[in-house]
N, C-alpha and C positions, 0 to 999 in steps of 0.2 A: 484437230488443232495443230497437230506438229506439222502438217504440210501447210497450213497458213503461215505459221511462224517461219518455216523454210522459205516460203514463198516472198514474204517480205524482207527477209535478210538478202535472198537472190536479187530482188528488185533494186535496194539499196546499194548492193554491191555492183550492179550493174552500172548505176548511177554514179558510182565513184570512179568507175573504169572510164566512162564517157568523159567525166570531169578532167582526169588525168590526160587524156587523149588531147582534150580542148586546150589545157595548159601547155602540152607539147607542140600544139599545132595552131590552130587558128586564133588562140587567145593568149599566146606566148607574148607578144609585144604589150597587149592590154596589162597582162599579169606584172611583167617588168617594169612599166610605167607605174603600176600601183605600188609596187615595192619602193621604187625610187621616191615616190611622192611622200611616202610615210618616212623612208630613211632620212630624207631631207627636211623633214616636218621641224619647224622652229617651236612649235608649241606641243600639244598634245593630240593624240588620236581619239576622237570622240566617236564612240560605236553606238548607233541607234536602230531600234528596230520594234515592231508593234506585234503583240502576241507571241506566237511561237518563235518567230523570227526575233522578236526581242529577247527571248530566253537565250537564242544562240548568240545573240549580240553581246550580251552579258560574259559568255564564256569567251567570246573571241577577245573581248577587252581584257578579261583576267589573264588569259595566255599570252597576249601582247605583253602587259604589265610584268607578268613573271619572267619574262625572256629578253628584257631590257628595252622595251619600247613603251615609254608612259602612256598609258591609255585609261579613258573612263567610259561608263556606260551612262547614255542619257536617254530617259524615257521620253518619247515623243510628245506624249500628252501633258507631262509635267512640264516640258520644255516651253510649250505655248502658255502655260500658266506661271511662268517666272523662272523657269530652269535655263531658259536661254542665255542667262549670264554666265552659264558655263562655258560657252562659246567666245573665244577671243582670237585676236589677229594671229596668224601663224598656226592655227590648229589644222588637221585634216579631218575631214567628217567621213565616216563609213557607214552607209545607209543599207539595211538588209530589208528586202520586200521582194516577195516571189512574183507578184502581180506588177510591181512598179508604179502601182497606182494606189498605194496605202494613203488614205486621205490625211492621216495624221503625221505621216512623213512628207507628203506634199507641202504641209504648211510651214516647214521648216525651211523650205527652198529660198524664200524672199530674204530671211535673215543670213543664210549661208552664202548668198550671193551678194548681199549689202556689205558683209564682213570680208568679202572675197576669199573665202576659204576654198581649199580644193576638197572636191566632192569625189568619193569612190563610191559606186552603187554596185550592189550585189542583186540582181534580179534574174528572173527565168527568161529574159529577152535571149534569144539565139543570136550569138555573135556571128556577124557577116550577112545577116538576113537581107534579102533583095529589097522588100517592101518596108521603106522607113516609116511608113504610116502605121506599122504594127509595133514599132519600138515604144516603150512604155515612156510616160512623161519622166520618172525618174533617171532612166537610163539615157535619155536625151540630155537631159539638165546635167548630167555628170560629165566630170574630166575623164574619169575612166570607168568604163561600163564592164563589169564582170559578169559572165555568163554562168548561172546555176541552173540552167533548165534541165529538166529530167523527161524521159520518155514517158513515164507515168509516175503517180504517188503510189506507194507501197499499200495504200488504203484501198480495200475492194471497191469502196464507193467513189474513190477518186479525190476525196474531198479534204481528209486530215492531212496537214502537212508531215510528210514522213520522208521520203527521199529528197525532196527539195531542202528541208532543213538539214539533212544529212550532209549534201552537198555544200550547203553554206558553212557548216561547221567544219568540214573538211577543206574548203576553200580558206576560210579564217586561220586555220592550223597552218596552211601551206605559206600564207602571207606571213605569219609569225615566226616560222622557222626559217624562211628566206632572209627575213629580217636580222634574225639572231646570227645567222651564218655571215651575212654582210657586215654586222658590227663586230664579228670576232668575238661573240659572247661565249665565255668560258665557263667551266664546272665552277671555278671558284666565283664568278658572278652570280651563277645560279645559286650558289650556297648563301652568298650575302642576301639575296632576297627572299630565301626561304629559312627563317632563323627558327620557326616554330613547327610544331608536328614532328610525324614521323621522320619525313624528309629532313627537316632541319637538324634531328638528332644525328641521322645517318651522315649528314655533311658537317657535323660540328668540328672544329679545328681542335688540334691537340691543346693549344694554349687555353681553352675554355673547360678542358676537363683534368688538367695535370696538376699534381700537387707541388707546390712552390714555397719559396720562402723558408721558415723554420720547420715545415711539414717534410722537406727534403733531406733523408738521412746523409750526414757527411761525416767522415773520419779522414784523419790526416794519414799520410802513408806510414808514419812510424808508430801509428796507434796499435797496442797489443790486442790480440784477439777477444779478451774479456771485455775490453771497451768497444770492439766492433760487434760484439754480440749484444752489449747493452744498447748501443745505437739503433740496431736493427730491431731489437724487442720494442724500443721506445716509440719508433716511428711506424712500426707495424706495416711496412711494404715488402716484407720478405727480401730485402736487400739492403745494401747501402753503397754510396759512392765513395770512392777514395780520390781525395783532393789534395793537391801540392800547389802553393802559390796560385791559388785560384783556378787551376786547371784540372780537368778530369782527368785522373790517371787510370783507373780501372773501377771495377764494380766487384763487389762479393754478395753472393746471393745465399738463400737458405740451402740451396743444393750442393753451392760449392763448401759450406760449412759442413754438411753431412758428410761429403766425400773426404773432406779433410779429416774430420774426427775417426772416419773408418780407417783412413791410411796411417794417422799419426797418433791417434788416441789423445790421452791428455797433454801430450807434448806438444799438441797444435796450440794450446792456450798460450805458449811462449813465443809464438811467431807474430810477426807484424802484419799489417794490413798489405804492404807492399810485397810481403812474400806470399801471400794467399789470393791476391787479387785476380781478377781475370783481366787481361790488358785489352785494349781496343774494343771495348763494349759496343753493343749496338745502341745507336743514338738516333734521334731524330729532331727536327725543328719544330719550333711551336707553331708556325703557321701551316702546318702539314694538316690534311684530313685525318679526323679519327680512323676512317676506314683505312687508310694507309698505314697507320700505326698498328692496327689490328692485323694486317695482311704481313707486315713485317714480323710480328710476334709468332703469328702461325707458320710462317717460312722458317724462322730461327729456333722454333719450339722453345720460347721463353715466355716468360709472365710479365716482364715489365722492359720499359726503354726509358733511357736517359735523354732529357730535352736539352740541348747544348746551344749556347750562343755562338755569336760569331768568331769570338776568341777562344773557343774551346770551354768555357766554363758553364758547369752545370745550372741549369736554370729550374729544372723540374724533373718530376717523374711521372710517367703514365703507367698504370698498372692494368692488367686485364679485367681486374674488377671494375674499374672506372668505365668499362666499355659495355658492361651488361646494360646499363640503362639507356644505351643508344638505340637499341632494337636492331642491332647489326648480328645479333647473336643468337 
């Protein structure tokens, strides 16, 4: 069984290597046209396929949507029973069919042509073949035909779609990533489209996790240390900001307080916040990623950061404990 599994992976890996060679060579122009068609699409990208190809089509639509290209999956059978209303002027249709002769897909061609939609076909027709009579109906009807051909399927009987669906999936990913690059899709764009789940937590913004308003510990520069200790105890963040005229002057942490008591004993209680604070404390802006805050805390070996506004006013506090629930730790 181990040798069977190894053979399947090797066949599919070879199919992917061949696909990469085609994208770099004979299919380069067609691939570029497909990217440009989708990039200039005024509507949505509608991806469709039947059977195993349909499952791959769903994944391609999801990948496009999550990387900045609005896309949806349309089931070809449901389409001819009313869902063709999904198609509107300006859409680009991407069809997946290994044979290029899938009846359910071919039924859609009349509507696609009537609406004058651009059509990209992923089939197992070989690019640049001499005999045009061997070109599938779907590839012939497409504005751009992309070659997903494989030397053989990984199924020992040669029936089950395996290597062919793997190449379709990889080709869909190649299109999506090329489009993301062309659009200048950035980390913050990705975060905005993934607010839920583990990924959303890892890409959370500081502003969604920080303590703000009355929860932020604040003392004035001339506050005596008993008042500082009271504020730190009341807000339970292990530190307090020192603020003067609305501006952040410094911070006092639990560690600062312990060291001060060791050095000065009870005389420390006669000091003011300005005399005990750490000046120029570590800060961060509210729109930074939580991961950036965590990296800063680890680098500086501290447990909290002050969030400051444009004018240097303290807007909030993010504590190491606030990051525990983000699954970054």
